[in-house]
Jmol script that loads the backbone (N, CA, C; Angstrom):
load data "model"
ATOM      1  N   MET A   1     -62.552  63.431  76.648  1.00  0.00           N
ATOM      2  CA  MET A   1     -62.984  64.766  76.535  1.00  0.00           C
ATOM      3  C   MET A   1     -64.470  64.899  77.429  1.00  0.00           C
ATOM      4  N   SER A   2     -64.357  65.582  78.013  1.00  0.00           N
ATOM      5  CA  SER A   2     -65.920  65.926  78.963  1.00  0.00           C
ATOM      6  C   SER A   2     -66.999  66.150  78.140  1.00  0.00           C
ATOM      7  N   GLN A   3     -68.452  66.262  78.783  1.00  0.00           N
ATOM      8  CA  GLN A   3     -69.507  66.708  78.020  1.00  0.00           C
ATOM      9  C   GLN A   3     -70.156  67.834  79.189  1.00  0.00           C
ATOM     10  N   SER A   4     -70.747  68.910  78.398  1.00  0.00           N
ATOM     11  CA  SER A   4     -71.418  69.441  79.011  1.00  0.00           C
ATOM     12  C   SER A   4     -72.933  69.344  79.035  1.00  0.00           C
ATOM     13  N   ASN A   5     -73.534  69.962  79.804  1.00  0.00           N
ATOM     14  CA  ASN A   5     -74.918  69.806  79.625  1.00  0.00           C
ATOM     15  C   ASN A   5     -75.479  70.930  78.726  1.00  0.00           C
ATOM     16  N   THR A   6     -75.152  70.711  77.650  1.00  0.00           N
ATOM     17  CA  THR A   6     -75.707  71.642  76.545  1.00  0.00           C
ATOM     18  C   THR A   6     -76.224  70.805  75.291  1.00  0.00           C
ATOM     19  N   VAL A   7     -77.293  71.272  74.827  1.00  0.00           N
ATOM     20  CA  VAL A   7     -77.971  70.602  73.560  1.00  0.00           C
ATOM     21  C   VAL A   7     -78.082  71.854  72.606  1.00  0.00           C
ATOM     22  N   ILE A   8     -77.388  71.276  71.483  1.00  0.00           N
ATOM     23  CA  ILE A   8     -77.430  71.811  70.393  1.00  0.00           C
ATOM     24  C   ILE A   8     -78.596  71.452  69.430  1.00  0.00           C
ATOM     25  N   LEU A   9     -79.456  72.632  68.618  1.00  0.00           N
ATOM     26  CA  LEU A   9     -80.678  72.261  67.821  1.00  0.00           C
ATOM     27  C   LEU A   9     -80.294  72.766  66.494  1.00  0.00           C
ATOM     28  N   VAL A  10     -80.250  71.818  65.514  1.00  0.00           N
ATOM     29  CA  VAL A  10     -80.246  71.759  64.308  1.00  0.00           C
ATOM     30  C   VAL A  10     -81.341  71.656  63.603  1.00  0.00           C
ATOM     31  N   THR A  11     -81.857  72.873  62.669  1.00  0.00           N
ATOM     32  CA  THR A  11     -82.890  73.050  61.901  1.00  0.00           C
ATOM     33  C   THR A  11     -83.026  73.339  60.718  1.00  0.00           C
ATOM     34  N   ASN A  12     -82.210  73.409  60.034  1.00  0.00           N
ATOM     35  CA  ASN A  12     -81.679  73.958  58.769  1.00  0.00           C
ATOM     36  C   ASN A  12     -80.695  72.918  58.114  1.00  0.00           C
ATOM     37  N   ASN A  13     -80.539  72.229  56.828  1.00  0.00           N
ATOM     38  CA  ASN A  13     -79.692  71.743  56.005  1.00  0.00           C
ATOM     39  C   ASN A  13     -78.258  72.503  55.828  1.00  0.00           C
ATOM     40  N   GLY A  14     -77.663  72.865  56.979  1.00  0.00           N
ATOM     41  CA  GLY A  14     -76.866  73.570  57.072  1.00  0.00           C
ATOM     42  C   GLY A  14     -76.774  74.728  57.994  1.00  0.00           C
ATOM     43  N   LEU A  15     -75.828  75.851  57.871  1.00  0.00           N
ATOM     44  CA  LEU A  15     -75.969  76.859  58.882  1.00  0.00           C
ATOM     45  C   LEU A  15     -76.074  78.184  58.319  1.00  0.00           C
ATOM     46  N   GLY A  16     -77.097  79.380  58.823  1.00  0.00           N
ATOM     47  CA  GLY A  16     -76.956  80.310  58.216  1.00  0.00           C
ATOM     48  C   GLY A  16     -78.002  80.245  57.040  1.00  0.00           C
ATOM     49  N   LYS A  17     -78.165  81.502  56.543  1.00  0.00           N
ATOM     50  CA  LYS A  17     -78.999  81.942  55.384  1.00  0.00           C
ATOM     51  C   LYS A  17     -78.328  82.255  54.120  1.00  0.00           C
ATOM     52  N   ALA A  18     -77.736  81.144  53.465  1.00  0.00           N
ATOM     53  CA  ALA A  18     -76.938  81.371  52.285  1.00  0.00           C
ATOM     54  C   ALA A  18     -77.137  80.223  51.145  1.00  0.00           C
ATOM     55  N   TYR A  19     -76.505  80.552  49.908  1.00  0.00           N
ATOM     56  CA  TYR A  19     -76.694  79.112  49.074  1.00  0.00           C
ATOM     57  C   TYR A  19     -76.289  78.071  49.787  1.00  0.00           C
ATOM     58  N   PRO A  20     -76.538  76.712  49.386  1.00  0.00           N
ATOM     59  CA  PRO A  20     -76.818  75.672  50.225  1.00  0.00           C
ATOM     60  C   PRO A  20     -75.212  74.986  50.591  1.00  0.00           C
ATOM     61  N   GLU A  21     -74.533  75.317  49.234  1.00  0.00           N
ATOM     62  CA  GLU A  21     -73.146  74.776  49.390  1.00  0.00           C
ATOM     63  C   GLU A  21     -72.278  75.526  50.494  1.00  0.00           C
ATOM     64  N   LEU A  22     -72.509  76.765  50.693  1.00  0.00           N
ATOM     65  CA  LEU A  22     -71.999  77.446  51.694  1.00  0.00           C
ATOM     66  C   LEU A  22     -72.705  77.226  53.153  1.00  0.00           C
ATOM     67  N   GLN A  23     -73.658  77.054  52.942  1.00  0.00           N
ATOM     68  CA  GLN A  23     -74.485  76.732  54.381  1.00  0.00           C
ATOM     69  C   GLN A  23     -73.753  75.423  55.048  1.00  0.00           C
ATOM     70  N   GLN A  24     -73.814  74.206  53.972  1.00  0.00           N
ATOM     71  CA  GLN A  24     -72.830  72.906  54.285  1.00  0.00           C
ATOM     72  C   GLN A  24     -71.746  73.212  54.568  1.00  0.00           C
ATOM     73  N   GLU A  25     -70.813  73.929  53.958  1.00  0.00           N
ATOM     74  CA  GLU A  25     -69.289  73.995  54.185  1.00  0.00           C
ATOM     75  C   GLU A  25     -69.254  74.569  55.417  1.00  0.00           C
ATOM     76  N   LEU A  26     -70.228  75.706  55.961  1.00  0.00           N
ATOM     77  CA  LEU A  26     -69.910  76.195  57.368  1.00  0.00           C
ATOM     78  C   LEU A  26     -70.562  75.335  58.568  1.00  0.00           C
ATOM     79  N   ALA A  27     -71.443  74.019  57.974  1.00  0.00           N
ATOM     80  CA  ALA A  27     -71.818  73.265  58.947  1.00  0.00           C
ATOM     81  C   ALA A  27     -70.629  72.188  59.169  1.00  0.00           C
ATOM     82  N   LYS A  28     -69.781  71.878  58.292  1.00  0.00           N
ATOM     83  CA  LYS A  28     -68.853  71.228  58.333  1.00  0.00           C
ATOM     84  C   LYS A  28     -67.513  71.505  59.035  1.00  0.00           C
ATOM     85  N   LYS A  29     -67.511  72.980  59.098  1.00  0.00           N
ATOM     86  CA  LYS A  29     -66.461  73.459  59.861  1.00  0.00           C
ATOM     87  C   LYS A  29     -66.835  73.551  61.259  1.00  0.00           C
ATOM     88  N   TYR A  30     -68.321  73.968  61.743  1.00  0.00           N
ATOM     89  CA  TYR A  30     -68.648  74.156  62.971  1.00  0.00           C
ATOM     90  C   TYR A  30     -68.723  72.793  63.513  1.00  0.00           C
ATOM     91  N   PHE A  31     -69.119  71.639  62.890  1.00  0.00           N
ATOM     92  CA  PHE A  31     -68.824  70.388  63.400  1.00  0.00           C
ATOM     93  C   PHE A  31     -67.666  69.885  63.611  1.00  0.00           C
ATOM     94  N   THR A  32     -66.580  70.080  62.773  1.00  0.00           N
ATOM     95  CA  THR A  32     -65.258  69.709  62.813  1.00  0.00           C
ATOM     96  C   THR A  32     -64.633  70.224  63.909  1.00  0.00           C
ATOM     97  N   LEU A  33     -64.774  71.628  64.096  1.00  0.00           N
ATOM     98  CA  LEU A  33     -64.190  72.390  65.519  1.00  0.00           C
ATOM     99  C   LEU A  33     -64.980  71.979  66.594  1.00  0.00           C
ATOM    100  N   LEU A  34     -66.332  71.764  66.863  1.00  0.00           N
ATOM    101  CA  LEU A  34     -66.745  70.968  67.723  1.00  0.00           C
ATOM    102  C   LEU A  34     -66.238  69.937  68.610  1.00  0.00           C
ATOM    103  N   ALA A  35     -65.957  68.859  67.167  1.00  0.00           N
ATOM    104  CA  ALA A  35     -65.518  67.612  67.771  1.00  0.00           C
ATOM    105  C   ALA A  35     -64.230  67.585  68.648  1.00  0.00           C
ATOM    106  N   ASP A  36     -63.351  69.021  68.505  1.00  0.00           N
ATOM    107  CA  ASP A  36     -62.277  68.873  69.000  1.00  0.00           C
ATOM    108  C   ASP A  36     -62.335  69.851  70.496  1.00  0.00           C
ATOM    109  N   HIS A  37     -63.793  69.895  70.590  1.00  0.00           N
ATOM    110  CA  HIS A  37     -63.943  71.455  71.717  1.00  0.00           C
ATOM    111  C   HIS A  37     -64.092  70.609  72.952  1.00  0.00           C
ATOM    112  N   ASP A  38     -63.658  70.850  74.144  1.00  0.00           N
ATOM    113  CA  ASP A  38     -63.893  70.396  75.591  1.00  0.00           C
ATOM    114  C   ASP A  38     -64.292  71.406  76.225  1.00  0.00           C
ATOM    115  N   PRO A  39     -65.659  70.890  76.815  1.00  0.00           N
ATOM    116  CA  PRO A  39     -66.615  69.883  76.457  1.00  0.00           C
ATOM    117  C   PRO A  39     -67.062  70.088  75.443  1.00  0.00           C
ATOM    118  N   LEU A  40     -68.007  68.406  75.456  1.00  0.00           N
ATOM    119  CA  LEU A  40     -68.559  68.486  73.886  1.00  0.00           C
ATOM    120  C   LEU A  40     -69.907  68.633  74.364  1.00  0.00           C
ATOM    121  N   PRO A  41     -71.032  68.958  73.351  1.00  0.00           N
ATOM    122  CA  PRO A  41     -72.329  68.848  73.861  1.00  0.00           C
ATOM    123  C   PRO A  41     -72.924  67.393  74.406  1.00  0.00           C
ATOM    124  N   SER A  42     -73.702  67.539  75.350  1.00  0.00           N
ATOM    125  CA  SER A  42     -74.629  66.268  75.575  1.00  0.00           C
ATOM    126  C   SER A  42     -75.126  65.570  74.178  1.00  0.00           C
ATOM    127  N   ALA A  43     -76.240  66.421  73.638  1.00  0.00           N
ATOM    128  CA  ALA A  43     -76.777  65.951  72.637  1.00  0.00           C
ATOM    129  C   ALA A  43     -76.691  67.242  71.414  1.00  0.00           C
ATOM    130  N   ILE A  44     -76.933  66.479  70.068  1.00  0.00           N
ATOM    131  CA  ILE A  44     -77.279  67.751  69.085  1.00  0.00           C
ATOM    132  C   ILE A  44     -78.775  66.949  68.555  1.00  0.00           C
ATOM    133  N   CYS A  45     -79.602  68.005  68.552  1.00  0.00           N
ATOM    134  CA  CYS A  45     -81.008  67.626  67.898  1.00  0.00           C
ATOM    135  C   CYS A  45     -81.136  68.107  66.621  1.00  0.00           C
ATOM    136  N   PHE A  46     -81.565  67.166  65.508  1.00  0.00           N
ATOM    137  CA  PHE A  46     -81.868  67.713  64.315  1.00  0.00           C
ATOM    138  C   PHE A  46     -83.574  67.080  63.709  1.00  0.00           C
ATOM    139  N   TYR A  47     -83.936  68.594  63.472  1.00  0.00           N
ATOM    140  CA  TYR A  47     -85.255  68.546  63.007  1.00  0.00           C
ATOM    141  C   TYR A  47     -85.722  69.468  61.959  1.00  0.00           C
ATOM    142  N   THR A  48     -86.815  69.541  61.372  1.00  0.00           N
ATOM    143  CA  THR A  48     -86.874  69.879  59.947  1.00  0.00           C
ATOM    144  C   THR A  48     -85.792  69.867  58.849  1.00  0.00           C
ATOM    145  N   GLU A  49     -85.845  70.538  58.336  1.00  0.00           N
ATOM    146  CA  GLU A  49     -84.496  70.472  57.324  1.00  0.00           C
ATOM    147  C   GLU A  49     -83.090  70.092  57.959  1.00  0.00           C
ATOM    148  N   GLY A  50     -82.914  70.377  59.124  1.00  0.00           N
ATOM    149  CA  GLY A  50     -81.745  69.401  59.760  1.00  0.00           C
ATOM    150  C   GLY A  50     -81.677  68.312  59.682  1.00  0.00           C
ATOM    151  N   VAL A  51     -82.724  67.551  59.353  1.00  0.00           N
ATOM    152  CA  VAL A  51     -82.332  65.847  59.552  1.00  0.00           C
ATOM    153  C   VAL A  51     -81.651  65.451  58.041  1.00  0.00           C
ATOM    154  N   LYS A  52     -81.712  66.300  57.101  1.00  0.00           N
ATOM    155  CA  LYS A  52     -80.731  66.325  56.051  1.00  0.00           C
ATOM    156  C   LYS A  52     -79.166  65.937  56.132  1.00  0.00           C
ATOM    157  N   LEU A  53     -78.832  66.754  57.192  1.00  0.00           N
ATOM    158  CA  LEU A  53     -77.504  66.500  57.600  1.00  0.00           C
ATOM    159  C   LEU A  53     -77.304  65.144  57.997  1.00  0.00           C
ATOM    160  N   THR A  54     -78.109  64.327  58.329  1.00  0.00           N
ATOM    161  CA  THR A  54     -78.098  63.089  59.133  1.00  0.00           C
ATOM    162  C   THR A  54     -77.949  61.763  58.134  1.00  0.00           C
ATOM    163  N   VAL A  55     -78.530  62.061  56.447  1.00  0.00           N
ATOM    164  CA  VAL A  55     -78.644  60.771  55.706  1.00  0.00           C
ATOM    165  C   VAL A  55     -77.596  60.883  54.583  1.00  0.00           C
ATOM    166  N   GLU A  56     -77.735  59.574  54.002  1.00  0.00           N
ATOM    167  CA  GLU A  56     -76.686  59.430  53.163  1.00  0.00           C
ATOM    168  C   GLU A  56     -76.616  60.643  52.111  1.00  0.00           C
ATOM    169  N   GLY A  57     -75.375  60.754  51.668  1.00  0.00           N
ATOM    170  CA  GLY A  57     -74.980  61.825  50.939  1.00  0.00           C
ATOM    171  C   GLY A  57     -74.672  62.814  51.374  1.00  0.00           C
ATOM    172  N   SER A  58     -75.185  63.272  52.814  1.00  0.00           N
ATOM    173  CA  SER A  58     -74.588  64.355  53.666  1.00  0.00           C
ATOM    174  C   SER A  58     -73.131  64.537  53.678  1.00  0.00           C
ATOM    175  N   PRO A  59     -72.527  65.845  53.634  1.00  0.00           N
ATOM    176  CA  PRO A  59     -71.223  66.179  53.136  1.00  0.00           C
ATOM    177  C   PRO A  59     -70.550  66.259  55.098  1.00  0.00           C
ATOM    178  N   VAL A  60     -71.467  66.061  55.924  1.00  0.00           N
ATOM    179  CA  VAL A  60     -71.020  66.260  57.357  1.00  0.00           C
ATOM    180  C   VAL A  60     -70.994  64.890  58.039  1.00  0.00           C
ATOM    181  N   LEU A  61     -71.504  63.685  57.403  1.00  0.00           N
ATOM    182  CA  LEU A  61     -71.700  62.430  58.144  1.00  0.00           C
ATOM    183  C   LEU A  61     -70.439  61.976  58.811  1.00  0.00           C
ATOM    184  N   ASP A  62     -69.111  62.293  58.334  1.00  0.00           N
ATOM    185  CA  ASP A  62     -67.994  61.692  59.160  1.00  0.00           C
ATOM    186  C   ASP A  62     -67.934  62.463  60.482  1.00  0.00           C
ATOM    187  N   VAL A  63     -67.895  63.608  60.392  1.00  0.00           N
ATOM    188  CA  VAL A  63     -67.684  64.232  61.478  1.00  0.00           C
ATOM    189  C   VAL A  63     -68.621  64.386  62.589  1.00  0.00           C
ATOM    190  N   LEU A  64     -70.253  64.118  62.224  1.00  0.00           N
ATOM    191  CA  LEU A  64     -70.996  63.649  62.764  1.00  0.00           C
ATOM    192  C   LEU A  64     -70.918  62.318  63.587  1.00  0.00           C
ATOM    193  N   ARG A  65     -70.256  61.440  62.745  1.00  0.00           N
ATOM    194  CA  ARG A  65     -70.090  59.834  63.490  1.00  0.00           C
ATOM    195  C   ARG A  65     -68.923  60.064  64.154  1.00  0.00           C
ATOM    196  N   ALA A  66     -67.812  60.869  64.247  1.00  0.00           N
ATOM    197  CA  ALA A  66     -66.662  61.088  65.130  1.00  0.00           C
ATOM    198  C   ALA A  66     -67.682  61.446  66.235  1.00  0.00           C
ATOM    199  N   LEU A  67     -68.503  63.026  66.289  1.00  0.00           N
ATOM    200  CA  LEU A  67     -68.952  63.475  67.287  1.00  0.00           C
ATOM    201  C   LEU A  67     -69.846  61.972  68.127  1.00  0.00           C
ATOM    202  N   GLU A  68     -70.630  61.382  67.609  1.00  0.00           N
ATOM    203  CA  GLU A  68     -71.793  60.298  68.227  1.00  0.00           C
ATOM    204  C   GLU A  68     -70.096  59.154  68.791  1.00  0.00           C
ATOM    205  N   GLU A  69     -69.239  59.061  68.376  1.00  0.00           N
ATOM    206  CA  GLU A  69     -68.524  58.242  68.840  1.00  0.00           C
ATOM    207  C   GLU A  69     -67.682  58.546  70.130  1.00  0.00           C
ATOM    208  N   LYS A  70     -67.752  60.126  70.220  1.00  0.00           N
ATOM    209  CA  LYS A  70     -67.161  60.359  71.289  1.00  0.00           C
ATOM    210  C   LYS A  70     -68.036  61.084  72.533  1.00  0.00           C
ATOM    211  N   GLY A  71     -69.382  60.190  72.275  1.00  0.00           N
ATOM    212  CA  GLY A  71     -70.285  60.206  73.016  1.00  0.00           C
ATOM    213  C   GLY A  71     -71.687  61.036  73.231  1.00  0.00           C
ATOM    214  N   VAL A  72     -71.696  61.910  71.912  1.00  0.00           N
ATOM    215  CA  VAL A  72     -72.419  62.800  71.658  1.00  0.00           C
ATOM    216  C   VAL A  72     -73.894  62.378  71.038  1.00  0.00           C
ATOM    217  N   ARG A  73     -74.966  62.574  72.079  1.00  0.00           N
ATOM    218  CA  ARG A  73     -75.973  61.537  71.369  1.00  0.00           C
ATOM    219  C   ARG A  73     -76.744  62.754  70.248  1.00  0.00           C
ATOM    220  N   LEU A  74     -76.967  61.905  69.147  1.00  0.00           N
ATOM    221  CA  LEU A  74     -77.440  62.634  67.747  1.00  0.00           C
ATOM    222  C   LEU A  74     -78.884  62.109  67.983  1.00  0.00           C
ATOM    223  N   ILE A  75     -79.966  63.074  67.727  1.00  0.00           N
ATOM    224  CA  ILE A  75     -81.348  62.879  67.901  1.00  0.00           C
ATOM    225  C   ILE A  75     -81.973  63.154  67.070  1.00  0.00           C
ATOM    226  N   VAL A  76     -82.236  62.409  65.719  1.00  0.00           N
ATOM    227  CA  VAL A  76     -83.090  62.723  64.255  1.00  0.00           C
ATOM    228  C   VAL A  76     -84.632  62.659  64.491  1.00  0.00           C
ATOM    229  N   CYS A  77     -85.167  63.725  64.433  1.00  0.00           N
ATOM    230  CA  CYS A  77     -86.700  63.581  64.511  1.00  0.00           C
ATOM    231  C   CYS A  77     -87.418  62.655  63.346  1.00  0.00           C
ATOM    232  N   SER A  78     -87.769  61.556  63.826  1.00  0.00           N
ATOM    233  CA  SER A  78     -88.384  60.653  62.846  1.00  0.00           C
ATOM    234  C   SER A  78     -89.716  61.172  61.885  1.00  0.00           C
ATOM    235  N   THR A  79     -90.345  62.060  62.223  1.00  0.00           N
ATOM    236  CA  THR A  79     -91.745  62.659  61.979  1.00  0.00           C
ATOM    237  C   THR A  79     -90.987  63.474  61.008  1.00  0.00           C
ATOM    238  N   CYS A  80     -90.038  64.146  60.878  1.00  0.00           N
ATOM    239  CA  CYS A  80     -89.359  64.815  59.908  1.00  0.00           C
ATOM    240  C   CYS A  80     -88.923  63.940  58.556  1.00  0.00           C
ATOM    241  N   LEU A  81     -88.030  62.937  59.248  1.00  0.00           N
ATOM    242  CA  LEU A  81     -87.590  62.064  58.248  1.00  0.00           C
ATOM    243  C   LEU A  81     -88.536  61.557  57.303  1.00  0.00           C
ATOM    244  N   ASN A  82     -89.629  61.002  57.836  1.00  0.00           N
ATOM    245  CA  ASN A  82     -90.705  60.335  57.266  1.00  0.00           C
ATOM    246  C   ASN A  82     -91.111  61.333  56.302  1.00  0.00           C
ATOM    247  N   ALA A  83     -91.578  62.636  56.618  1.00  0.00           N
ATOM    248  CA  ALA A  83     -91.937  63.774  55.961  1.00  0.00           C
ATOM    249  C   ALA A  83     -91.157  63.911  54.628  1.00  0.00           C
ATOM    250  N   PHE A  84     -90.170  64.105  54.727  1.00  0.00           N
ATOM    251  CA  PHE A  84     -89.167  64.076  53.523  1.00  0.00           C
ATOM    252  C   PHE A  84     -88.917  62.963  52.808  1.00  0.00           C
ATOM    253  N   GLY A  85     -89.206  61.435  53.123  1.00  0.00           N
ATOM    254  CA  GLY A  85     -89.050  60.391  52.811  1.00  0.00           C
ATOM    255  C   GLY A  85     -87.511  60.180  52.841  1.00  0.00           C
ATOM    256  N   LEU A  86     -87.100  60.250  54.418  1.00  0.00           N
ATOM    257  CA  LEU A  86     -85.624  59.719  54.312  1.00  0.00           C
ATOM    258  C   LEU A  86     -85.338  58.810  55.355  1.00  0.00           C
ATOM    259  N   MET A  87     -86.690  58.141  55.946  1.00  0.00           N
ATOM    260  CA  MET A  87     -86.253  57.209  56.918  1.00  0.00           C
ATOM    261  C   MET A  87     -85.015  56.486  56.611  1.00  0.00           C
ATOM    262  N   GLU A  88     -85.417  55.758  55.486  1.00  0.00           N
ATOM    263  CA  GLU A  88     -84.273  54.801  54.999  1.00  0.00           C
ATOM    264  C   GLU A  88     -83.046  55.360  54.670  1.00  0.00           C
ATOM    265  N   LYS A  89     -82.693  56.268  54.679  1.00  0.00           N
ATOM    266  CA  LYS A  89     -81.508  56.972  54.382  1.00  0.00           C
ATOM    267  C   LYS A  89     -80.638  57.465  55.363  1.00  0.00           C
ATOM    268  N   LEU A  90     -81.409  57.310  56.817  1.00  0.00           N
ATOM    269  CA  LEU A  90     -80.657  57.451  57.808  1.00  0.00           C
ATOM    270  C   LEU A  90     -79.289  57.081  58.367  1.00  0.00           C
ATOM    271  N   ALA A  91     -77.947  57.803  58.095  1.00  0.00           N
ATOM    272  CA  ALA A  91     -76.954  57.287  58.151  1.00  0.00           C
ATOM    273  C   ALA A  91     -76.328  57.511  59.511  1.00  0.00           C
ATOM    274  N   VAL A  92     -76.707  58.288  60.357  1.00  0.00           N
ATOM    275  CA  VAL A  92     -75.884  58.759  61.980  1.00  0.00           C
ATOM    276  C   VAL A  92     -77.245  58.992  62.805  1.00  0.00           C
ATOM    277  N   GLY A  93     -76.733  58.863  63.849  1.00  0.00           N
ATOM    278  CA  GLY A  93     -77.795  59.200  64.934  1.00  0.00           C
ATOM    279  C   GLY A  93     -79.104  58.270  65.340  1.00  0.00           C
ATOM    280  N   ILE A  94     -79.875  58.510  65.980  1.00  0.00           N
ATOM    281  CA  ILE A  94     -81.117  57.723  66.155  1.00  0.00           C
ATOM    282  C   ILE A  94     -82.244  58.377  65.657  1.00  0.00           C
ATOM    283  N   ALA A  95     -83.293  57.535  65.378  1.00  0.00           N
ATOM    284  CA  ALA A  95     -84.413  58.034  64.874  1.00  0.00           C
ATOM    285  C   ALA A  95     -85.388  58.348  66.393  1.00  0.00           C
ATOM    286  N   GLY A  96     -85.578  59.411  66.640  1.00  0.00           N
ATOM    287  CA  GLY A  96     -86.226  59.697  67.892  1.00  0.00           C
ATOM    288  C   GLY A  96     -87.505  60.771  67.835  1.00  0.00           C
ATOM    289  N   GLY A  97     -88.368  60.696  68.521  1.00  0.00           N
ATOM    290  CA  GLY A  97     -89.616  61.434  68.463  1.00  0.00           C
ATOM    291  C   GLY A  97     -89.373  63.191  69.201  1.00  0.00           C
ATOM    292  N   MET A  98     -90.570  63.551  68.716  1.00  0.00           N
ATOM    293  CA  MET A  98     -90.284  64.929  69.696  1.00  0.00           C
ATOM    294  C   MET A  98     -90.212  64.711  71.025  1.00  0.00           C
ATOM    295  N   PRO A  99     -90.620  63.691  71.618  1.00  0.00           N
ATOM    296  CA  PRO A  99     -90.579  63.634  73.096  1.00  0.00           C
ATOM    297  C   PRO A  99     -89.190  63.131  73.497  1.00  0.00           C
ATOM    298  N   ASP A 100     -88.251  62.694  72.680  1.00  0.00           N
ATOM    299  CA  ASP A 100     -86.989  62.626  72.786  1.00  0.00           C
ATOM    300  C   ASP A 100     -85.999  64.140  72.953  1.00  0.00           C
ATOM    301  N   ILE A 101     -86.658  64.869  71.864  1.00  0.00           N
ATOM    302  CA  ILE A 101     -85.883  66.173  71.865  1.00  0.00           C
ATOM    303  C   ILE A 101     -86.512  66.987  72.999  1.00  0.00           C
ATOM    304  N   ILE A 102     -87.633  66.889  73.314  1.00  0.00           N
ATOM    305  CA  ILE A 102     -88.179  67.860  74.561  1.00  0.00           C
ATOM    306  C   ILE A 102     -87.367  67.385  75.880  1.00  0.00           C
ATOM    307  N   GLU A 103     -86.976  66.153  75.808  1.00  0.00           N
ATOM    308  CA  GLU A 103     -86.318  65.773  77.100  1.00  0.00           C
ATOM    309  C   GLU A 103     -85.325  66.029  77.071  1.00  0.00           C
ATOM    310  N   ALA A 104     -84.646  65.992  75.959  1.00  0.00           N
ATOM    311  CA  ALA A 104     -82.725  66.621  75.698  1.00  0.00           C
ATOM    312  C   ALA A 104     -83.011  67.918  76.457  1.00  0.00           C
ATOM    313  N   GLN A 105     -84.077  68.975  75.524  1.00  0.00           N
ATOM    314  CA  GLN A 105     -83.809  70.132  75.993  1.00  0.00           C
ATOM    315  C   GLN A 105     -84.425  70.656  77.343  1.00  0.00           C
ATOM    316  N   MET A 106     -85.052  70.026  78.070  1.00  0.00           N
ATOM    317  CA  MET A 106     -85.308  70.121  79.221  1.00  0.00           C
ATOM    318  C   MET A 106     -84.593  70.026  80.235  1.00  0.00           C
ATOM    319  N   SER A 107     -83.728  68.716  80.035  1.00  0.00           N
ATOM    320  CA  SER A 107     -82.827  68.393  80.838  1.00  0.00           C
ATOM    321  C   SER A 107     -81.343  69.161  80.719  1.00  0.00           C
ATOM    322  N   ALA A 108     -81.279  70.174  79.806  1.00  0.00           N
ATOM    323  CA  ALA A 108     -80.069  71.058  79.590  1.00  0.00           C
ATOM    324  C   ALA A 108     -80.071  71.848  80.107  1.00  0.00           C
ATOM    325  N   GLU A 109     -78.851  72.329  80.285  1.00  0.00           N
ATOM    326  CA  GLU A 109     -78.510  73.643  81.249  1.00  0.00           C
ATOM    327  C   GLU A 109     -78.685  74.907  80.263  1.00  0.00           C
ATOM    328  N   LYS A 110     -78.256  74.731  79.041  1.00  0.00           N
ATOM    329  CA  LYS A 110     -78.140  75.484  77.856  1.00  0.00           C
ATOM    330  C   LYS A 110     -78.537  74.962  76.888  1.00  0.00           C
ATOM    331  N   VAL A 111     -79.358  75.763  75.861  1.00  0.00           N
ATOM    332  CA  VAL A 111     -79.980  75.273  74.394  1.00  0.00           C
ATOM    333  C   VAL A 111     -79.590  76.108  73.256  1.00  0.00           C
ATOM    334  N   ILE A 112     -78.674  75.413  72.384  1.00  0.00           N
ATOM    335  CA  ILE A 112     -78.099  76.571  71.351  1.00  0.00           C
ATOM    336  C   ILE A 112     -79.053  76.080  69.939  1.00  0.00           C
ATOM    337  N   THR A 113     -79.467  76.990  69.213  1.00  0.00           N
ATOM    338  CA  THR A 113     -80.228  76.839  67.932  1.00  0.00           C
ATOM    339  C   THR A 113     -79.017  77.376  67.290  1.00  0.00           C
ATOM    340  N   LEU A 114     -78.905  76.592  66.311  1.00  0.00           N
ATOM    341  CA  LEU A 114     -78.260  77.121  64.697  1.00  0.00           C
ATOM    342  C   LEU A 114     -79.110  77.120  63.554  1.00  0.00           C
TER     343      LEU A 114
END
end "model"
wireframe off; spacefill off
backbone 0.3
color backbone group
């Protein structure tokens, strides 16, 4: 699969504004379909509540791992992980700083916020 120069920003523990189970179900469906899409984004950045999708117990870990294995960089805000006490539970992606997220955004041709 090829990669586009698109970066996706994930700022919620799921997609949309609904009850948590629906938000996470939608996130799982989105990332599953994205993993089969061509081209793939170059990076997915997680910050604020979005970091919760990358830690132990998240219902989307398997599909995020699949995306990472296909070459999508998963950048997870270390400040946010620390704020939620989740740094030790990071299960996928790399703990990066805001400079890493800004670099990904600035080098992208398109940025999509979920």
